[in-house]
C-alpha positions in Angstrom: 129.1 77.6 178.2 127.7 81.6 179.1 125.8 83.6 177.1 126.5 84.0 173.4 125.6 86.4 170.4 122.9 85.9 168.3 123.3 84.6 164.7 121.8 87.6 162.6 122.3 85.7 159.8 120.8 82.2 160.6 117.0 81.5 159.1 114.7 79.0 160.0 112.2 77.3 157.8 108.1 77.8 159.1 104.9 76.6 157.8 101.9 78.1 159.2 99.3 75.4 160.9 96.4 77.0 158.8 98.3 75.7 155.3 97.0 72.4 154.4 97.8 72.6 150.7 99.9 69.7 149.3 103.3 72.1 148.2 102.9 74.6 151.6 104.4 77.8 151.5 107.9 78.2 153.3 108.8 81.1 155.5 112.3 82.1 156.3 112.5 83.7 159.6 115.3 85.4 161.4 115.8 86.9 164.9 115.5 90.3 165.8 118.5 92.1 166.6 118.8 94.7 170.0 117.8 97.6 168.2 114.7 96.3 166.3 113.8 94.6 169.4 113.9 97.7 171.4 111.7 99.7 168.4 108.9 97.2 169.1 108.5 98.8 172.8 105.9 101.4 172.0 103.8 99.0 170.5 103.0 96.8 173.1 99.3 98.2 173.9 98.9 97.1 170.4 99.4 93.8 169.6 98.5 93.3 166.4 100.6 96.4 164.9 103.5 94.9 166.9 103.6 91.5 165.4 103.2 93.2 162.0 106.5 95.0 162.6 108.2 91.7 164.1 107.4 90.1 160.9 108.2 93.2 158.8 111.9 93.0 160.6 111.9 89.0 160.9 110.7 87.6 157.7 113.8 86.6 155.5 112.1 85.3 152.4 109.7 82.4 151.3 109.4 79.6 148.9 105.8 78.3 147.5 103.8 81.6 148.6 101.5 82.5 146.0 98.9 85.5 145.7 95.5 85.1 145.1 95.5 84.5 141.5 98.1 81.7 142.3 100.8 83.5 140.9 104.0 83.4 142.8 104.8 86.4 144.9 108.1 87.9 144.8 110.2 88.7 148.1 110.3 92.2 148.0 112.3 94.5 150.8 112.7 98.0 151.4 115.3 100.6 153.5 113.9 101.3 156.7 116.0 103.7 158.9 116.2 102.8 162.6 118.2 104.9 165.2 121.5 104.7 163.3 121.1 101.6 161.4 119.4 101.2 158.0 117.5 97.6 157.6 116.4 96.0 154.5 112.7 95.2 155.8 109.8 93.2 154.3 107.9 95.5 151.7 104.6 97.1 152.5 103.3 95.4 149.2 104.4 91.7 150.2 103.0 92.3 154.1 99.6 93.2 153.0 98.7 90.0 151.4 99.8 87.7 153.8 96.8 86.5 156.0 96.7 88.3 159.8 96.7 84.7 161.2 100.2 83.5 159.4 101.2 87.1 160.4 100.4 86.5 164.3 102.1 83.0 163.7 105.5 83.9 162.5 105.4 87.4 164.9 105.1 84.5 168.0 107.9 82.3 166.4 110.1 85.0 165.7 109.9 86.4 169.3 110.5 83.1 170.5 113.5 82.6 168.6 114.9 86.0 169.9 114.9 85.3 173.1 117.6 83.5 174.8 118.2 79.6 174.6 117.1 77.4 177.4 120.9 76.7 178.3 121.6 80.1 178.4 118.9 81.4 180.9 120.1 78.3 183.1 123.7 80.1 183.2 
């Protein structure tokens, strides 16, 4: 089989390696489309900002994620214009409370998910 289109609606459950709780936070990650992926090119020299933007576009939801007071965090998105498209991206109020190590782990996973599959690379 040759190259196939990516599924923009599928998500993958992700649990951070630093989550030691018994009721772990589960983050729903999705791939980046070509437009969102291309927008990251300007951030190559700032890897921390790049990972934040990857998560902003690739995080699709979560469960069992609580704030510092132990209260459940509500997943919220905002509209963001990127070229001719409007995206629903994670709100700043949510991104700000996700630990930076978790942002980096999720960003790396989203980027990995957005690459060609091994079978597609061989063709």
